[in-house]
C-alpha positions as CSV (number, residue, x, y, z in Angstrom):
1,M,-10.5,-31.9,13.8
2,N,-8.0,-34.7,13.5
3,G,-7.9,-34.3,9.7
4,Y,-7.0,-30.7,10.0
5,Y,-4.0,-31.4,12.2
6,R,-2.9,-34.2,9.9
7,R,-3.0,-31.8,7.0
8,Q,-0.9,-29.3,8.9
9,R,1.7,-31.9,9.6
10,T,1.7,-32.9,6.0
11,L,2.1,-29.3,4.9
12,A,5.1,-28.9,7.2
13,L,6.7,-32.1,5.9
14,A,6.1,-31.0,2.3
15,G,7.8,-27.7,3.0
16,T,10.9,-29.5,4.4
17,L,11.0,-31.9,1.4
18,A,10.6,-29.0,-1.0
19,A,13.7,-27.3,0.5
20,L,15.8,-30.5,0.3
21,W,14.6,-31.8,-3.1
22,P,16.4,-30.8,-6.3
23,A,15.2,-27.6,-7.9
24,G,13.6,-29.3,-11.0
25,A,11.7,-31.8,-8.9
26,A,10.4,-29.1,-6.5
27,W,8.9,-27.2,-9.4
28,S,6.9,-30.2,-10.4
29,Q,5.6,-30.9,-6.8
30,T,4.9,-28.3,-4.1
31,A,5.2,-24.6,-4.7
32,P,8.2,-23.1,-2.9
33,P,7.8,-20.4,-0.2
34,F,6.0,-17.3,-1.5
35,A,9.0,-15.0,-1.4
36,Q,11.1,-17.5,-3.4
37,L,8.2,-18.1,-5.8
38,L,7.9,-14.4,-6.4
39,R,11.6,-14.1,-7.2
40,D,11.6,-17.1,-9.5
41,A,8.6,-15.6,-11.4
42,Q,10.4,-12.4,-12.5
43,T,11.1,-14.0,-15.9
44,T,7.5,-15.0,-16.5
45,P,5.6,-13.3,-19.5
46,R,3.5,-11.3,-17.0
47,V,6.6,-9.6,-15.7
48,T,8.6,-9.6,-19.0
49,V,5.8,-7.5,-20.7
50,L,6.2,-4.9,-18.0
51,D,10.0,-4.7,-18.5
52,A,9.5,-4.4,-22.3
53,E,7.6,-1.2,-21.8
54,I,10.6,0.4,-20.1
55,A,12.9,-0.8,-22.9
56,R,10.5,0.7,-25.4
57,A,10.5,4.0,-23.6
58,R,14.3,4.1,-23.5
59,G,14.4,3.4,-27.2
60,V,12.1,6.3,-27.9
61,A,14.1,8.6,-25.6
62,E,17.3,7.6,-27.4
63,Q,15.7,8.4,-30.8
64,A,14.6,11.8,-29.5
65,R,18.3,12.8,-29.2
66,A,18.9,12.2,-32.9
67,R,19.5,15.3,-35.1
68,P,18.0,15.6,-38.7
69,N,20.0,13.9,-41.4
70,P,21.5,16.0,-44.2
71,T,20.4,15.6,-47.8
72,V,22.9,15.2,-50.7
73,S,21.8,16.4,-54.1
74,V,23.5,16.3,-57.5
75,Y,22.1,18.5,-60.4
76,A,23.1,18.5,-64.1
77,E,22.1,21.3,-66.5
78,N,22.5,21.7,-70.2
79,F,23.8,18.2,-70.8
80,A,21.2,17.5,-73.5
81,G,18.6,19.4,-75.6
82,D,18.8,21.9,-78.4
83,T,22.5,22.2,-79.1
84,L,22.0,25.0,-81.7
85,R,20.4,27.5,-79.4
86,N,21.7,26.0,-76.1
87,A,25.4,25.2,-76.6
88,S,26.7,22.1,-75.0
89,N,29.7,23.9,-73.7
90,Q,27.3,25.6,-71.1
91,Q,26.8,22.3,-69.2
92,Q,26.7,22.7,-65.4
93,T,27.0,20.1,-62.6
94,T,26.1,21.0,-59.0
95,F,26.9,19.0,-55.9
96,Q,24.8,20.3,-53.0
97,I,24.3,19.4,-49.3
98,D,21.1,20.5,-47.5
99,Q,21.1,20.4,-43.7
100,P,17.9,21.1,-41.7
101,I,18.4,23.2,-38.7
102,E,15.8,22.9,-35.9
103,L,14.9,26.1,-34.2
104,G,12.9,26.9,-31.1
105,G,14.2,24.1,-28.9
106,K,12.6,21.2,-30.7
107,R,15.3,18.8,-29.9
108,S,15.4,19.7,-26.2
109,A,11.7,19.4,-26.1
110,R,11.8,15.9,-27.7
111,I,14.5,14.8,-25.3
112,A,12.5,16.0,-22.3
113,A,9.4,14.2,-23.6
114,G,11.4,11.0,-24.1
115,E,12.8,11.2,-20.5
116,A,9.3,11.8,-19.2
117,G,8.2,8.6,-21.1
118,I,10.9,6.6,-19.3
119,V,9.7,7.8,-15.9
120,L,6.1,7.0,-16.8
121,A,7.1,3.5,-18.0
122,Q,9.0,2.9,-14.8
123,A,6.0,4.0,-12.7
124,R,3.7,1.8,-14.6
125,T,6.0,-1.2,-14.3
126,R,6.4,-0.8,-10.6
127,D,2.6,-0.6,-10.2
128,G,2.2,-3.7,-12.4
129,R,4.8,-5.6,-10.4
130,L,2.9,-4.8,-7.2
131,L,-0.4,-5.9,-8.8
132,Y,1.2,-9.1,-9.9
133,A,2.7,-9.8,-6.5
134,T,-0.8,-9.2,-4.9
135,E,-2.4,-11.5,-7.4
136,L,0.2,-14.2,-6.8
137,A,-0.2,-13.9,-3.0
138,R,-3.9,-14.3,-3.3
139,A,-3.5,-17.3,-5.5
140,Y,-1.0,-18.8,-3.1
141,A,-3.3,-18.2,-0.1
142,G,-6.2,-19.5,-2.2
143,A,-4.4,-22.8,-2.7
144,E,-3.6,-23.0,1.1
145,L,-7.3,-22.3,2.0
146,A,-8.4,-24.9,-0.5
147,E,-6.3,-27.4,1.3
148,R,-8.0,-26.4,4.6
149,R,-11.4,-26.7,3.1
150,I,-10.6,-30.3,2.1
151,S,-9.6,-30.9,5.8
152,I,-12.9,-29.5,6.9
153,A,-14.8,-31.7,4.4
154,E,-12.8,-34.8,5.4
155,D,-13.5,-34.2,9.1
156,Q,-17.2,-33.7,8.3
157,V,-17.2,-37.0,6.4
158,E,-15.3,-38.8,9.2
159,A,-17.7,-37.4,11.8
160,A,-20.8,-38.3,9.7
161,T,-19.4,-41.8,9.3
162,Q,-19.1,-42.2,13.1
163,D,-22.6,-40.8,13.5
164,L,-24.0,-43.3,11.0
165,K,-22.4,-46.1,12.9
166,V,-24.0,-45.0,16.1
167,A,-27.3,-44.6,14.4
168,Q,-27.0,-48.1,12.9
169,A,-26.3,-49.5,16.4
170,L,-29.3,-47.8,17.9
171,V,-31.5,-48.9,15.1
172,G,-30.2,-52.5,15.6
173,A,-31.0,-52.2,19.3
174,G,-34.5,-51.0,18.6
175,K,-33.9,-47.6,20.2
176,E,-34.2,-45.6,16.9
177,A,-36.4,-45.9,13.9
178,R,-34.9,-46.9,10.6
179,L,-35.7,-43.4,9.3
180,R,-33.0,-42.0,11.5
181,Q,-30.4,-44.3,9.8
182,L,-31.6,-43.2,6.4
183,Q,-31.2,-39.6,7.4
184,A,-27.7,-40.3,8.6
185,E,-26.8,-42.1,5.3
186,T,-28.3,-39.2,3.2
187,D,-26.2,-36.7,5.2
188,L,-23.1,-38.7,4.8
189,N,-23.6,-39.0,1.0
190,T,-24.1,-35.2,0.7
191,L,-20.9,-34.6,2.6
192,R,-19.0,-37.0,0.4
193,A,-20.2,-35.0,-2.7
194,D,-19.1,-31.8,-1.0
195,L,-15.7,-33.3,-0.4
196,E,-15.3,-34.0,-4.1
197,T,-16.3,-30.4,-4.9
198,V,-13.7,-28.9,-2.6
199,R,-11.1,-31.2,-4.1
200,A,-11.9,-29.9,-7.5
201,Q,-11.7,-26.4,-6.2
202,K,-8.2,-27.2,-4.9
203,T,-7.1,-28.4,-8.3
204,V,-8.4,-25.1,-9.8
205,A,-6.6,-23.0,-7.2
206,L,-3.3,-24.8,-7.8
207,A,-3.7,-24.5,-11.6
208,R,-4.3,-20.7,-11.2
209,L,-1.2,-20.4,-9.0
210,S,0.9,-22.4,-11.5
211,A,-0.3,-20.2,-14.4
212,L,0.5,-17.0,-12.5
213,A,3.9,-18.3,-11.6
214,G,4.6,-19.3,-15.2
215,V,5.0,-23.0,-14.4
216,P,3.8,-25.4,-17.1
217,I,3.3,-28.3,-14.7
218,P,0.6,-27.6,-12.0
219,F,1.7,-27.6,-8.4
220,T,0.3,-30.2,-6.1
221,G,0.4,-28.1,-3.0
222,V,2.2,-25.2,-1.2
223,S,5.1,-25.4,1.1
224,E,4.4,-22.4,3.3
225,S,1.4,-21.0,5.2
226,L,0.8,-17.4,4.4
227,V,-1.8,-17.3,7.1
228,G,0.9,-18.2,9.7
229,R,3.2,-15.6,8.4
230,L,0.6,-12.9,8.6
231,N,0.0,-13.8,12.3
232,A,3.7,-13.4,13.0
233,R,4.1,-9.9,11.7
234,P,2.3,-6.6,12.4
235,A,-0.4,-5.6,9.9
236,T,-0.1,-1.9,10.0
237,G,2.7,0.5,9.3
238,P,3.4,4.0,8.0
239,I,1.3,4.8,5.0
240,D,1.9,7.9,2.8
241,P,-0.9,8.0,0.3
242,M,1.1,10.3,-2.0
243,Q,3.7,7.5,-2.4
244,A,1.2,5.0,-3.7
245,T,2.1,3.6,-7.1
246,T,-1.3,4.7,-8.5
247,V,-0.5,8.3,-7.6
248,K,3.0,8.0,-9.0
249,V,1.6,6.7,-12.3
250,A,-0.9,9.5,-12.5
251,E,1.7,12.1,-11.8
252,A,4.0,10.7,-14.4
253,E,1.2,10.7,-16.9
254,R,0.6,14.4,-16.1
255,D,4.3,15.3,-16.5
256,A,4.5,13.4,-19.8
257,A,1.4,15.2,-21.1
258,A,2.9,18.5,-20.1
259,R,6.1,17.7,-22.0
260,A,4.0,16.7,-25.0
261,V,2.3,20.1,-25.0
262,T,5.7,21.8,-25.0
263,L,6.9,19.7,-27.9
264,Q,3.8,20.4,-30.0
265,Q,4.2,24.1,-29.4
266,R,7.8,24.0,-30.4
267,L,7.0,22.0,-33.6
268,A,4.9,25.0,-34.7
269,I,8.1,27.0,-35.2
270,P,9.5,26.7,-38.8
271,N,12.8,25.0,-39.3
272,V,15.6,26.4,-41.5
273,T,17.4,24.4,-44.2
274,A,21.0,25.5,-44.9
275,Q,22.3,24.8,-48.4
276,L,25.9,24.6,-49.5
277,G,27.2,23.3,-52.8
278,V,29.8,23.2,-55.5
279,R,29.0,24.0,-59.1
280,Q,31.2,23.0,-62.0
281,L,30.9,24.9,-65.3
282,R,32.4,23.4,-68.4
283,V,33.7,26.7,-69.7
284,A,35.0,27.8,-66.3
285,S,38.5,27.0,-65.1
286,G,37.3,26.1,-61.6
287,P,34.3,25.3,-59.5
288,A,31.9,27.9,-58.0
289,I,30.6,27.8,-54.5
290,V,26.8,28.1,-54.1
291,A,24.9,28.6,-50.9
292,G,21.4,29.3,-49.8
293,I,18.8,29.0,-47.1
294,G,15.2,27.7,-47.1
295,I,12.6,28.9,-44.7
296,P,9.0,27.4,-44.9
297,L,6.2,29.9,-44.6
298,P,3.6,28.9,-41.9
299,L,0.6,30.0,-43.9
300,F,-1.6,26.9,-43.7
301,D,-0.1,24.5,-41.1
302,R,0.7,26.0,-37.7
303,N,0.2,22.7,-35.8
304,R,-2.8,24.2,-33.9
305,G,-4.8,20.9,-33.9
306,N,-2.0,18.9,-32.4
307,I,-1.4,21.6,-29.8
308,S,-5.1,21.6,-28.8
309,A,-5.1,17.8,-28.6
310,A,-2.0,17.8,-26.4
311,Q,-3.5,20.5,-24.1
312,A,-6.7,18.4,-23.8
313,D,-4.6,15.4,-22.9
314,L,-2.8,17.5,-20.2
315,Q,-6.1,18.6,-18.8
316,G,-7.3,15.0,-18.5
317,A,-4.0,13.9,-17.0
318,E,-4.3,16.6,-14.3
319,A,-7.8,15.5,-13.5
320,R,-6.7,11.9,-13.3
321,A,-3.8,12.8,-11.0
322,A,-6.2,14.7,-8.7
323,I,-8.6,11.7,-8.7
324,A,-5.6,9.3,-7.9
325,R,-4.6,11.5,-4.9
326,L,-8.1,11.5,-3.5
327,D,-8.5,7.7,-4.0
328,A,-5.1,7.1,-2.4
329,E,-6.1,9.1,0.7
330,T,-9.4,7.4,1.1
331,G,-8.0,4.1,0.1
332,S,-5.3,4.2,2.8
333,R,-7.9,4.9,5.5
334,A,-10.2,2.3,4.2
335,A,-7.4,-0.3,4.0
336,L,-6.5,0.2,7.7
337,A,-10.1,0.0,8.7
338,L,-10.6,-3.2,6.6
339,V,-7.5,-4.8,8.2
340,E,-8.8,-4.1,11.7
341,A,-12.3,-5.3,10.8
342,A,-10.9,-8.5,9.2
343,D,-8.8,-9.2,12.3
344,Q,-11.7,-8.8,14.6
345,R,-13.9,-10.9,12.3
346,A,-11.3,-13.7,12.4
347,V,-11.1,-13.6,16.2
348,A,-14.9,-13.7,16.5
349,A,-15.0,-16.6,14.1
350,E,-12.4,-18.5,16.2
351,R,-14.5,-18.0,19.3
352,T,-17.6,-19.2,17.5
353,L,-15.8,-22.2,16.3
354,A,-14.8,-23.2,19.9
355,T,-18.4,-22.9,20.9
356,A,-19.6,-24.9,17.9
357,E,-17.1,-27.7,18.7
358,E,-18.3,-27.9,22.3
359,A,-21.9,-27.9,21.2
360,Y,-21.3,-30.8,18.8
361,R,-19.4,-32.8,21.4
362,L,-22.3,-32.4,23.9
363,A,-24.9,-33.3,21.2
364,R,-23.0,-36.4,20.3
365,V,-22.7,-37.5,24.0
366,A,-26.4,-36.9,24.5
367,Y,-27.3,-38.8,21.3
368,E,-25.2,-41.8,22.2
369,A,-26.8,-41.8,25.6
370,G,-30.2,-41.7,24.0
371,K,-31.1,-38.4,25.5
372,S,-31.5,-36.4,22.3
373,P,-32.7,-37.2,18.8
374,L,-30.5,-37.6,15.7
375,I,-31.8,-34.4,14.2
376,E,-30.1,-32.4,16.9
377,L,-26.8,-34.2,16.3
378,L,-27.0,-33.6,12.6
379,A,-27.8,-29.9,13.2
380,A,-24.9,-29.5,15.6
381,R,-22.5,-31.1,13.1
382,R,-23.7,-28.9,10.2
383,N,-23.4,-25.9,12.4
384,L,-19.8,-26.9,13.2
385,G,-18.9,-27.4,9.6
386,A,-20.5,-24.0,8.6
387,T,-18.6,-22.3,11.4
388,R,-15.3,-23.7,10.2
389,V,-16.2,-22.4,6.7
390,V,-17.0,-19.0,8.2
391,L,-13.6,-19.0,9.8
392,L,-11.9,-19.7,6.5
393,D,-13.9,-17.0,4.9
394,A,-12.7,-14.6,7.6
395,V,-9.1,-15.7,7.0
396,S,-9.6,-15.1,3.3
397,A,-10.9,-11.6,3.9
398,R,-8.0,-11.0,6.2
399,I,-5.5,-12.0,3.5
400,D,-7.2,-9.7,1.0
401,A,-7.2,-6.8,3.4
402,R,-3.5,-7.3,4.2
403,A,-2.6,-7.6,0.5
404,N,-4.4,-4.3,-0.3
405,L,-2.6,-2.6,2.6
406,A,0.8,-4.0,1.5
407,R,0.2,-2.8,-2.0
408,L,-0.4,0.8,-0.8
409,Q,2.8,0.5,1.1
410,G,4.7,-0.6,-2.0
411,L,5.3,-4.1,-0.4
412,T,4.4,-7.7,-1.0
413,I,2.1,-9.4,1.5
414,T,5.1,-10.8,3.2
415,G,6.9,-7.4,3.6
416,E,9.4,-7.4,0.7
417,A,9.8,-4.2,-1.3
418,V,8.9,-4.2,-4.9
419,Q,11.0,-2.1,-7.3
């Protein structure tokens, strides 16, 4: 247990140094507190790609407001050919402007569809930001738990080393067979190998945290304990399942699909092209005004295929919205239940740890006094190590449950709102 408390003191000291050290040096050493790390990560590619979706939707909405461009035409007649039967003095030049006129509310339908696209992009971006904050919190907590696993492994190695010394002394005094010393040495070597494994796992956890945070140089540790922060704040709060980001995204998709149906229906209405021009005749003393109108006949293309496809998209979006609402309702109840279960599991694990520590203490006293065999001491120590691992697993499950609950509330795991 001494190693665990040493690690805790080291973690607190690292947090203080991280706060006092220059910004550039802090990035290359310990990770800053979670809330600060999340704020600093808003320019990472994982967040930038979400903001780009909103910018794209705004560009599409802006383009939807544009009106059709006019067409300028110039015609020349009788400027060449058979001059005997078609006199050159009948030459005509026409300057004409054609302006398409949208009928049936096409422009307003496009604008509405573009605005619905912006709402959808904003909903998806907020959901993506929440998901990113959840993943970052899990990675942050994973690095912290990896540090605690190292403490457990180091304590196990330290305790096994002391047990080996006792076994060697008893073997030297003729009170134990050499086989017991070999068993203690084997157990110590196994624990040393486990220590190297958990150290590698810490390196992996810090590398993942650095990658999520968009930091090229991997962190060497974290400066804040998320587990401690979770203990200091309540786990539950008001949850409105209909305000979950997954529901908002599904509803925005449904609204966008409905706007798309309206737009496709309006596109089936023919447009009118107004024509106005000036014609100059060589034999005339002045120009002549020409005008006309063009109306397409919807004999072959009535946009029925696109309308049917848009209606099918709307039907699917409505079904997904219904599914999202049901999932949010059941998910909120499940999240609360999982948080309560995780808290109870952690409390039970702490009680079991206290019992295992006392059992190991008594087993060691009995072994040193020659009242119990080495096998009982090894079993007690293995049980203590396994119990401490079980406690860490319970803490990990507790963090996952809190993170899921916070996401349903639209918050980070530390309680900050995500826009």
